[in-house]
C-alpha positions as CSV (number, residue, x, y, z in Angstrom):
1,X,-9.7,-10.0,0.2
2,X,-12.4,-8.8,2.7
3,X,-9.8,-8.5,5.5
4,X,-7.5,-6.5,3.2
5,X,-10.4,-4.3,2.2
6,X,-11.1,-3.7,5.9
7,X,-7.5,-3.0,6.5
8,X,-7.5,-0.3,3.8
9,X,-10.8,1.1,5.0
10,X,-9.7,1.2,8.7
11,X,-7.4,4.1,7.8
12,X,-10.4,6.1,6.6
13,X,-12.5,5.1,9.7
14,X,-9.7,6.0,12.1
15,X,-9.0,9.4,10.4
16,X,-12.7,10.1,10.4
17,X,-12.9,9.4,14.1
18,X,-10.1,11.5,15.2
19,X,-10.0,14.3,12.6
20,X,-13.3,14.3,10.7
21,X,-14.4,14.3,7.1
22,X,-12.1,17.1,5.9
23,X,-9.0,15.0,6.6
24,X,-10.8,11.9,5.1
25,X,-11.3,13.9,2.0
26,X,-7.7,14.9,2.0
27,X,-6.7,11.2,2.4
28,X,-9.0,10.0,-0.3
29,X,-8.2,12.7,-2.8
30,X,-4.4,12.5,-2.2
31,X,-4.6,8.8,-3.1
32,X,-6.9,9.5,-6.1
33,X,-4.6,12.2,-7.5
34,X,-1.2,10.8,-6.9
35,X,-1.7,7.1,-6.9
36,X,-4.2,6.7,-9.7
37,X,-1.6,6.1,-12.4
38,X,0.1,3.4,-10.4
39,X,-3.2,1.8,-9.4
40,X,-4.5,1.8,-13.0
41,X,-1.3,0.4,-14.5
42,X,-1.0,-2.3,-11.8
43,X,-4.6,-3.3,-12.3
44,X,-4.2,-3.4,-16.0
45,X,-1.1,-5.6,-15.8
46,X,-2.1,-8.0,-13.0
47,X,-4.4,-10.2,-15.3
48,X,-1.4,-10.7,-17.6
49,X,1.0,-11.5,-14.8
50,X,-1.5,-13.9,-13.2
51,X,-1.9,-15.6,-16.6
52,X,1.8,-16.0,-16.9
53,X,1.8,-17.9,-13.5
54,X,-0.3,-20.8,-14.9
55,X,2.6,-22.3,-16.8
56,X,5.0,-22.2,-13.8
57,X,5.3,-25.2,-11.6
58,X,7.5,-23.9,-8.8
59,X,6.6,-21.2,-6.3
60,X,9.9,-19.4,-6.7
61,X,9.2,-19.0,-10.5
62,X,5.8,-17.4,-9.7
63,X,7.3,-15.2,-7.1
64,X,10.1,-14.0,-9.5
65,X,7.5,-13.0,-12.1
66,X,5.8,-10.7,-9.5
67,X,9.1,-9.3,-8.4
68,X,9.8,-8.4,-12.1
69,X,6.5,-6.6,-12.2
70,X,7.1,-4.6,-9.0
71,X,10.6,-3.7,-10.3
72,X,9.1,-2.3,-13.4
73,X,6.9,-0.1,-11.3
74,X,9.8,1.3,-9.2
75,X,10.8,4.1,-11.6
76,X,7.2,5.3,-11.8
77,X,6.9,5.2,-8.0
78,X,10.2,7.1,-7.5
79,X,9.3,9.7,-10.1
80,X,5.8,10.1,-8.5
81,X,7.2,10.4,-5.1
82,X,9.6,13.2,-6.3
83,X,6.6,15.1,-7.8
84,X,4.6,14.7,-4.7
85,X,7.5,15.7,-2.4
86,X,8.3,18.9,-4.4
87,X,5.0,19.8,-6.1
88,X,2.4,18.0,-4.0
89,X,0.4,21.0,-2.7
90,X,0.5,22.7,-6.0
91,X,-0.7,19.7,-7.9
92,X,-3.4,18.9,-5.2
93,X,-4.6,22.5,-5.4
94,X,-5.2,22.2,-9.1
95,X,-7.8,19.5,-8.4
96,X,-9.2,20.6,-5.0
97,X,-8.7,23.7,-2.8
98,X,-6.9,23.0,0.5
99,X,-8.1,24.5,3.7
100,X,-6.1,22.3,6.0
101,X,-2.7,22.8,7.6
102,X,-0.8,20.2,5.6
103,X,2.5,20.1,3.7
104,X,4.1,18.2,0.9
105,X,5.5,15.9,3.6
106,X,1.9,14.8,4.6
107,X,1.1,14.2,1.0
108,X,4.3,12.2,0.5
109,X,3.5,10.0,3.5
110,X,-0.1,9.4,2.2
111,X,1.3,8.6,-1.2
112,X,3.8,6.0,0.1
113,X,1.0,4.5,2.1
114,X,-1.1,4.2,-1.1
115,X,1.8,2.6,-2.9
116,X,2.2,0.1,-0.1
117,X,-1.5,-0.8,-0.1
118,X,-1.3,-1.2,-3.9
119,X,1.8,-3.6,-3.4
120,X,-0.1,-5.7,-0.8
121,X,-3.2,-5.7,-2.9
122,X,-1.3,-7.1,-5.9
123,X,0.4,-9.6,-3.8
124,X,-3.1,-11.1,-3.0
125,X,-3.2,-12.7,-6.5
126,X,0.3,-14.1,-6.0
127,X,-0.6,-15.6,-2.6
128,X,-3.7,-17.2,-4.1
129,X,-1.6,-18.6,-7.0
130,X,0.8,-20.2,-4.6
131,X,-1.9,-21.4,-2.3
132,X,-0.6,-19.4,0.7
133,X,-3.4,-16.9,1.2
134,X,-3.7,-17.8,4.8
135,X,-0.2,-16.6,5.5
136,X,-1.0,-13.2,3.9
137,X,-4.2,-13.2,6.0
138,X,-2.3,-13.8,9.2
139,X,0.3,-11.1,8.4
140,X,-2.6,-8.6,7.7
141,X,-4.4,-9.5,10.9
142,X,-1.2,-9.2,13.0
143,X,-0.6,-5.8,11.4
144,X,-4.0,-4.5,12.1
145,X,-3.8,-5.6,15.7
146,X,-0.5,-4.1,16.1
147,X,-1.6,-0.8,14.6
148,X,-4.8,-0.6,16.7
149,X,-2.7,-1.1,19.9
150,X,-0.3,1.7,18.9
151,X,-3.2,4.1,18.1
152,X,-5.1,3.3,21.3
153,X,-2.1,3.8,23.5
154,X,-1.1,7.3,22.6
155,X,-2.8,10.5,21.4
156,X,-1.7,11.4,17.9
157,X,-1.5,14.5,15.8
158,X,-2.4,14.1,12.2
159,X,1.1,13.9,11.2
160,X,1.8,11.3,13.8
161,X,-1.2,9.3,12.9
162,X,-0.1,9.1,9.3
163,X,3.5,8.2,10.4
164,X,1.9,5.3,12.4
165,X,-0.1,4.2,9.4
166,X,3.1,4.3,7.2
167,X,5.0,2.3,9.9
168,X,2.2,-0.3,10.1
169,X,1.9,-0.7,6.3
170,X,5.7,-0.8,5.9
171,X,5.8,-3.6,8.5
172,X,3.3,-5.5,6.5
173,X,5.2,-4.9,3.2
174,X,8.5,-6.0,4.8
175,X,6.8,-9.2,6.2
176,X,5.4,-9.9,2.8
177,X,8.7,-9.3,1.1
178,X,10.6,-11.4,3.6
179,X,8.2,-14.2,3.1
180,X,8.3,-14.0,-0.7
181,X,12.2,-13.6,-0.7
182,X,12.3,-16.9,1.3
183,X,10.8,-18.6,-1.8
184,X,13.4,-17.1,-4.1
185,X,16.3,-18.0,-1.9
186,X,15.4,-21.6,-1.0
187,X,13.5,-22.3,-4.3
188,X,10.7,-24.3,-2.6
189,X,7.8,-25.7,-4.4
């Protein structure tokens, strides 16, 4: 959990280093405004899902329960993405004035990163329930190192930096999904 918290916080640290506190505020407020419903509902449903795992003997059964949970959130994610993509700046400006040169595209990327972080955060409980936390930890460390290598090799605009963040988080989500789908396909203990 500590490594994942560092992974999430590293975005803020890197943005602050390259672009300052105004962009950190943009990052944090975008996630607060557009991801709060998803984060709240996911946090409220996770204890119930984790409780359901207790009666399951096989790993693939536990993974399937979590896939059902994530599938239940897909319509909300799609609807929220549609709102951010089309009305993001308007909605953001209702909560906080914007003095930065950003577009709905920037807000959409930040929203997707927030959703991905929520997905990985919820997967932590599943990985603990199947006694595979070390695998998730390894995937997170690999992703952090890969992202730092990319960021240190090139100079990035804010848009490019967010795109790199999205690429790195998407890589982590894909590794996690591939690993978990493996349990569904091969129905291992």
